[in-house]
C-alpha positions in Angstrom: 1.9 24.4 -14.4 3.1 25.5 -17.9 0.0 27.8 -18.3 1.1 29.5 -14.9 4.6 29.9 -16.0 3.4 31.4 -19.4 1.1 33.7 -17.7 3.7 34.8 -15.2 6.2 35.5 -18.0 3.7 37.6 -19.9 3.0 39.6 -16.7 -0.5 38.5 -16.0 -0.1 37.4 -12.3 -3.8 37.0 -11.6 -4.2 34.4 -14.4 -1.0 32.7 -13.3 -2.5 32.5 -9.5 -5.7 31.1 -11.0 -3.9 28.3 -12.9 -1.9 27.5 -9.7 -5.2 27.3 -7.5 -6.8 25.1 -10.2 -4.0 22.7 -10.3 -3.9 22.6 -6.5 -7.7 21.7 -6.5 -7.2 19.1 -9.1 -4.3 17.6 -6.9 -6.6 17.6 -3.8 -9.4 15.8 -5.7 -7.1 13.0 -6.8 -5.1 12.7 -3.5 -8.0 11.9 -1.0 -9.5 8.9 -2.9 -6.0 7.6 -3.7 -5.0 7.9 0.0 -8.2 6.2 1.1 -7.5 3.4 -1.4 -3.9 2.9 -0.2 -5.2 2.7 3.4 -7.6 0.0 2.4 -4.9 -2.0 0.5 -2.4 -1.9 3.7 -5.1 -3.0 5.9 -6.0 -6.0 3.6 -2.4 -6.9 3.3 -2.0 -7.1 7.1 -5.1 -9.2 7.5 -3.8 -11.6 4.8 -0.5 -11.9 6.5 -2.0 -12.6 9.9 -4.1 -15.3 8.3 -0.9 -17.0 7.0 0.3 -17.8 10.5 -2.6 -20.4 11.1 -2.3 -21.5 7.6 1.4 -22.2 7.9 0.7 -24.2 11.1 -1.9 -26.2 9.6 0.2 -27.0 6.6 2.9 -28.2 8.8 0.7 -30.4 10.8 -0.9 -31.8 7.5 2.2 -32.4 5.5 5.1 -32.8 7.9 3.7 -33.7 11.4 7.0 -33.2 13.3 7.1 -34.4 16.9 10.1 -32.1 17.9 9.0 -28.5 18.7 12.0 -26.9 17.0 11.4 -28.7 13.8 7.8 -27.8 14.0 8.7 -24.1 14.4 11.2 -24.3 11.6 8.5 -25.9 9.2 5.9 -23.2 10.3 8.4 -20.5 9.6 9.3 -22.1 6.3 5.7 -22.3 5.2 5.1 -18.9 6.5 7.9 -17.5 4.3 6.8 -19.4 1.3 3.2 -18.1 1.6 4.4 -14.6 2.3 
């Protein structure tokens, strides 16, 4: 960007345009793998969050063992939030 500005100020518009295109291509080369990695990360986090629901239920059954449905749901929610 600095080279493009310096070239533009010096009056060499072709060199300024070449620097801008070079910077753009470097940005594209960095953006695509980064976007792919972030997409994989989001998918992994969603899968782990889905797996915490049966884990919270199992933990409630193992540690608490409530007979009242409302207490069971409350403890499952508490364990889910703690694992989240």
